VEXDREN-2710 file (C-alpha; in Angstrom, 1 decimal):
% VEXDREN-2710
k/r/px/py/pz
1/UNK/-52.4/-9.0/-93.1
2/UNK/-52.0/-5.9/-91.0
3/UNK/-49.6/-5.8/-88.1
4/UNK/-50.7/-4.2/-84.8
5/UNK/-48.4/-3.1/-82.1
6/UNK/-49.5/-4.2/-78.6
7/UNK/-48.1/-3.6/-75.2
8/UNK/-46.3/-6.5/-73.6
9/UNK/-48.5/-8.3/-71.0
10/UNK/-48.2/-7.1/-67.4
11/UNK/-46.8/-9.6/-65.0
12/UNK/-46.5/-9.9/-61.3
13/UNK/-42.9/-10.9/-61.5
14/UNK/-40.5/-8.8/-59.4
15/UNK/-38.2/-6.5/-61.4
16/UNK/-35.0/-8.3/-60.4
17/UNK/-36.4/-11.8/-60.1
18/UNK/-33.9/-14.3/-61.7
19/UNK/-31.2/-11.7/-62.2
20/UNK/-27.7/-12.2/-60.9
21/UNK/-25.0/-9.9/-59.4
22/UNK/-22.6/-8.6/-62.0
23/UNK/-19.8/-9.2/-59.5
24/UNK/-20.4/-12.6/-57.9
25/UNK/-23.5/-14.1/-59.6
26/UNK/-25.6/-14.1/-56.3
27/UNK/-29.3/-13.2/-56.5
28/UNK/-29.7/-9.5/-57.5
29/UNK/-31.0/-7.0/-54.9
30/UNK/-30.2/-3.7/-56.7
31/UNK/-30.1/-2.4/-60.2
32/UNK/-28.4/0.9/-61.0
33/UNK/-29.3/2.7/-64.2
34/UNK/-26.3/4.6/-65.7
35/UNK/-26.4/7.8/-67.7
36/UNK/-25.8/6.1/-71.0
37/UNK/-28.8/3.7/-70.4
38/UNK/-26.7/0.8/-69.3
39/UNK/-27.3/-0.8/-65.9
40/UNK/-25.4/-2.6/-63.2
41/UNK/-26.9/-5.3/-61.0
42/UNK/-25.6/-6.3/-57.6
43/UNK/-26.4/-8.7/-54.7
44/UNK/-27.0/-7.2/-51.3
45/UNK/-23.4/-7.6/-50.2
46/UNK/-21.9/-5.9/-53.2
47/UNK/-24.6/-3.2/-53.4
48/UNK/-23.8/-2.1/-49.9
49/UNK/-20.0/-2.5/-50.3
50/UNK/-20.0/-0.2/-53.3
51/UNK/-22.8/2.2/-52.4
52/UNK/-20.6/5.3/-52.1
53/UNK/-19.0/4.6/-55.5
54/UNK/-22.3/3.8/-57.2
55/UNK/-24.1/7.0/-56.1
56/UNK/-22.1/9.4/-58.4
57/UNK/-22.6/7.3/-61.5
58/UNK/-26.3/6.4/-61.0
59/UNK/-29.2/8.1/-62.7
60/UNK/-31.8/5.9/-61.0
61/UNK/-32.0/2.7/-59.1
62/UNK/-34.4/-0.2/-58.3
63/UNK/-34.2/-2.1/-55.0
64/UNK/-35.9/-5.4/-54.1
65/UNK/-38.7/-4.7/-51.6
66/UNK/-37.2/-6.6/-48.7
67/UNK/-33.6/-5.2/-49.2
68/UNK/-32.4/-2.1/-47.3
69/UNK/-29.7/-0.6/-49.5
70/UNK/-27.6/1.9/-47.6
71/UNK/-27.2/4.0/-50.8
72/UNK/-30.9/4.8/-50.7
73/UNK/-30.3/7.4/-48.1
74/UNK/-27.3/8.9/-50.0
75/UNK/-29.1/9.1/-53.4
76/UNK/-30.5/12.5/-54.2
77/UNK/-34.2/12.7/-54.8
78/UNK/-35.6/14.1/-58.0
79/UNK/-36.4/17.4/-56.3
80/UNK/-32.7/17.8/-55.3
81/UNK/-31.4/17.4/-58.9
END
């Protein structure tokens, strides 16, 4: 029997659905990708509380559609890097 690699099925699930804040276990609103490939996940309260500390260590971020993270305005765009 020959093995074939296939892509995982696409889903409509939101990227942070079901994830919990690393600080308090509330529903996740923000994921920060770090340089080494690790990530941090925060609820809305902690995402905004730590926004200024997260910006310098973040490579990229993902925010729930309905959440307005104040760090979004502070994060440099790809063209600024």
